[in-house]
LOMI-822787 format. One record per residue (C-alpha): x, y, z. Coordinates in steps of 0.02 Angstrom, whole numbers, plus 50000, padded with zeros to 5 digits. Layout:
<segus>
XYZ;...
</segus>
This chain:
<segus>
479104800249138;480704809949168;481664795549089;480684798248929;480624817248919;482104823849019;483904822048966;485284818749093;486294834049144;488034831949072;489524840649147;491394842749113;492624842149257;494344849949237;495514840849355;497264847849335;497724844249153;496334831949111;494504834549070;493274821649135;491514819749067;490114814849183;488264815749218;487444823449370;486534809249458;485844818849607;485944835149702;485464841049876;485104858449943;485414861650127;485214879750186;486514890250094;487464875050033;487174862049901;487994845749852;488144839549673;488514821149639;489274816949469;489554799749394;490874797849258;490904785549114;492144775249217;490894774349361;491914786149469;490954796749593;491344815249610;490564826749740;490554845649737;490104857749876;489354874849836;489014889549950;487814902949890;487964896049714;489874897049713;490924881349697;491974878749854;492794862049822;492534844449755;493454828849705;493264810349674;492714800249825;492704781449840;491424782149980;490464795450075;490784794950262;489284791750372;488864807450469;489804818850349;489014834650281;488734826350112;487844811850195;486764823550300;486354834350149;485644819550053;484674813550205;484054829950280;484144841550130;483004843249980;483634830149860;483274828049675;483834813549567;484234812349383;483394814449265;482584830249332;482334846749241;482924857049389;484624848549401;485314859449262;484574874949343;485524870849504;487194871849416;487894889149377;489084881349251;489184864649160;491084865149160;491914864049332;493734866749375;494244858049535;495034871349647;496804869349714;496544860249879;498044868549961;497334885849930;495524882849983;495644891150153;496614905950085;495224908849959;493894906950093;494804919650201;494824932150057;493044929449996;491994926750153;491754933050329;492484922750471;490744916650517;490414910850339;492144903350326;491844893050483;490144887350421;490874882350251;492244872550340;490904861350418;490344856250242;492074850250189;492314835550307;492314822950164;493864831050090;494884837050239;495364829550405;494134834750538;495514841250652;496034853550517;494254859850500;494064861150689;495634871850694;494874883550565;493304885850671;494344887950830;495354901850746;493744911050708;493184908450888;494834915150958;494844930050841;493114935750893;493484932851077;495094942851071;494184956750980;492864957651115;491504951650995;490834939051121;489194935851034;490074930850874;491304920150971;489784911851052;489104908250878;490744899750834;490654889550995;488904883650950;489464879350773;490964869550838;489924860050966;488674855250831;490054850250710;490994839650836;489814834850979;491094823251058;492404836851073;492514841351257;493384858051226;491904863251116;490694859251257;491764868651381;491824884151271;489944883851241;489584882451427;490804896251480;490064908751604;490344923351485;489074915751366;487664912251490;486654927251435;486594921251255;485844904051283;484074910351306;484094918151133;484154900751058;483004891051175;481784892451095;482384903950955;481364919450914;481644918150728;481434936250665;482524944350798;483804930250803;483994930550614;484644948350626;485994942650747;486404925050684;485684922350508;486714906750474;486034897850628;484234902650590;484334897050409;485054880150456;483814878450599;482334882250486;482964870550353;483184856250476;481454859650550;480534864350390;479154851850428;478594863550569;477404877350513;478324892150594;480034887050531;479354883150359;478474899850342;480024909150398;481094899150276;479894902750133;479994921250168;481894920650171;482014910850009;480784922449922;482084935949943;483684925649933;483474910149824;481934907349718;482574890849649;482714883949826;480974890849860;480324881249709;481094865049772;480394868249945;478664870749871;478784854749770;479334845149924;477714849150010;476584852549860;475124841949918;474914852450075;475114869049983;473944864349842;472844879049796;472574889649642;473454905249704;474954895649766;475144886349601;474984902249498;476294910949604;477514896449601;477254893849414;477904911449382;479464906649480;479644889649397;479614896949222;481164907149265;482134890849270;481244877849162;480034876549017;478154874949035;478304856948972;479534852849111;478434861649239;476934851249183;477994835649213;478504841449387;476724845249438;476234828049379;477584820449489;476794828349643;475034823049590;474424840249544;473394840449384;474164854349278;472734853149152;471524858949286;472664872049360;473654879549214;472724887049066;474314886848960;474574868148982;473394864048839;474374875448722;475954865248756;475104848748715;474234856248563;475904861748493;476664844448520;475234836148427;475354848548283;477204844348265;476834825648269;477644822948440;476254811048493;477324800948612;477894816348708;476124822948714;475504806348780;476834806148916;476264823148975;474434818048981;474524799949030;474414801749219;472854812549208;471834804049072;470384801049190;470344819249247;470584829249089;469344842949040;468214838748891;469224850748783;470604837648776;469514824048697;470004828048518;471854828648566;471694811448646;470874804648488;472304810948378;473624804248499;472784787048507;472684785848317;474534789948294;475464781648438;476594766748406;476104749748475;477644747648585;477244763448682;475414758648699;475874741348762;477094748448889;475764760048959;474244749048927;473444752149097;473344770649056;472704767548881;471284756848946;470724772849032;471004781948868;469834769948778;468494774848901;468904793348885;468884794448695;467434802648605;466124789348572;466674778348717;464834775148749;464684768048573;465224749748570;465674750148385;466934764148409;467694756248564;467854739748471;468764748448329;470014755748453;470334738648527;470544731548353;471834745048313;472764740848473;472754722248435;473404725548259;474824736048327;475284723348460;475304709048333;476664718348238;477824716948387;477324701548487;476794683448469;474984678548495;475194672648674;476024688948727;474664699048640;473344689148732;474204692848898;474394711348861;472564712648812;471924704048968;471554720849055;470544725848902;469574709648912;469134714049092;468504730849032;467614723948878;467194705548913;466094704248758;467384711348638;467404702648469;469224707248448;469724698548610;468684683448561;469624682348395;471314683448481;470814669548599;470214659148451;471864661948360;472804654848510;471844638548485;472074638348296;473964639648307;474004621948375;472854614848241;473734612548071;472084608047988;471374625348021;472774636347952;471564644547829;470504650947973;472044657248063;472654665847906;470974674347883;471044680948061;472824687348038;472224696047881;470834704747979;472184712148091;473214717547940;474574704847979;474824700047797;476504691247813;475844679947951;474284676747849;475354672047698;476294659347804;474644651247852;474014650747673;475674643647612;475494629747739;473764625847670;474384627047490;475724614047525;474434602447604;473204604947461;474244609747308;472754608247189;471614619347291;471514636847214;470784645247370;472404647347473;473304653447316;471964666747288;472144672247469;474044673447450;473804684347296;472614695447395;473864697247539;475264702547421;474064715047343;473694722047516;475554723547547;475754733447386;476814719747304;475864719647141;477094708847044;476994694747173;475104696847180;474994695046990;476084679246994;474944670547118;473414676847027;474034667546872;474314651746974;472574653647047;471804655646873;472694640046812;472174629746964;470394636046948;470374631246764;471094614046803;469754611646935;468354616446814;468984605446671;469374591046785;
</segus>
């Protein structure tokens, strides 16, 4: 559905003196950081790292290293793929200027605390040598230790050991006697009190362990205050578990800060929550689409929930069915079989048969008889006694019988396929040039097509042949 209703998020990248156009193909949120993946028209992959909604760095990458922060973010973070209405909301700007790589750490030093700077460094291992990043974290460790801020130096030791588990010096620092008293704070962590001392650790810990109830609840409370967009994505990730009226109403208020109601309806559909049962305003959105003639878009919003729509949607479904194009119906035929059952009068065989006839007529505009027969096979299962299906099956047989082209033409005419009917009647006219009947039918087909001059021409031929037949 997103492919039909959501447009890709386009972005411009300023790289030195050139501007590169691309589309955001995916994004991942991981604690305070997020990763944006952009694909250019030349199939080049760019990756950008953000911290607290500020661009830190990014550039073109041929590959993403296994075990790197980018790799972990797309595996362990909350990931969304294009097209997705929240991708645009994740980007503060749709024009990015790649920062000067040589000045990154100077900017980090000016803009962030040493703890934040060290944490950010761990997210840049796809762009810088790991040794350089380790040195940055070690400098923060040494600064805090020299300043007598042992708890903060312990935090840096933990960060370094997590960033580079194989580094023996990191293990040695973490296990130093001076830090013994701090270990118990983290094993297991008491989230509220520890967050006051080491918020970065707690946020990452809760994000990594968000499937656990305690960590998830704490993370939700944090995001409610800090990042409502991340809270929305967290809610969507686990929407089936959190499904209740109050929760949906609360999260809808947040969602509408970033996207439209139409987009929110789509997102709820993606997590199997019926917006038409939960959101009173959902019907207004679909009503407006139908009034504007956007039947395809309205159908895409409703299609997944046709079987579970309130009765108040019946008239909307009827209007959509009557105005949709055949290609769309054929593509989504399984859903429209359910729609046939849902329509007003579905318990009246005559009305259902008329709907099937309309569908067959539309399909015959686009496809050959055999394909139409195949596409209607689910309908035949639903309505095994359908006259329309019987006629289609009969037409398949008639195609192979040149002596029964008149019958085939009559059936094509019933489905408003006048050009195909004319072809059949022409065939018969060539076989029986003195027979006025196929000529009269050709005249009738042209009349139905609105080609009155052609209809009049064949009417004259018919009159002459009829006269010849009577005088003969």
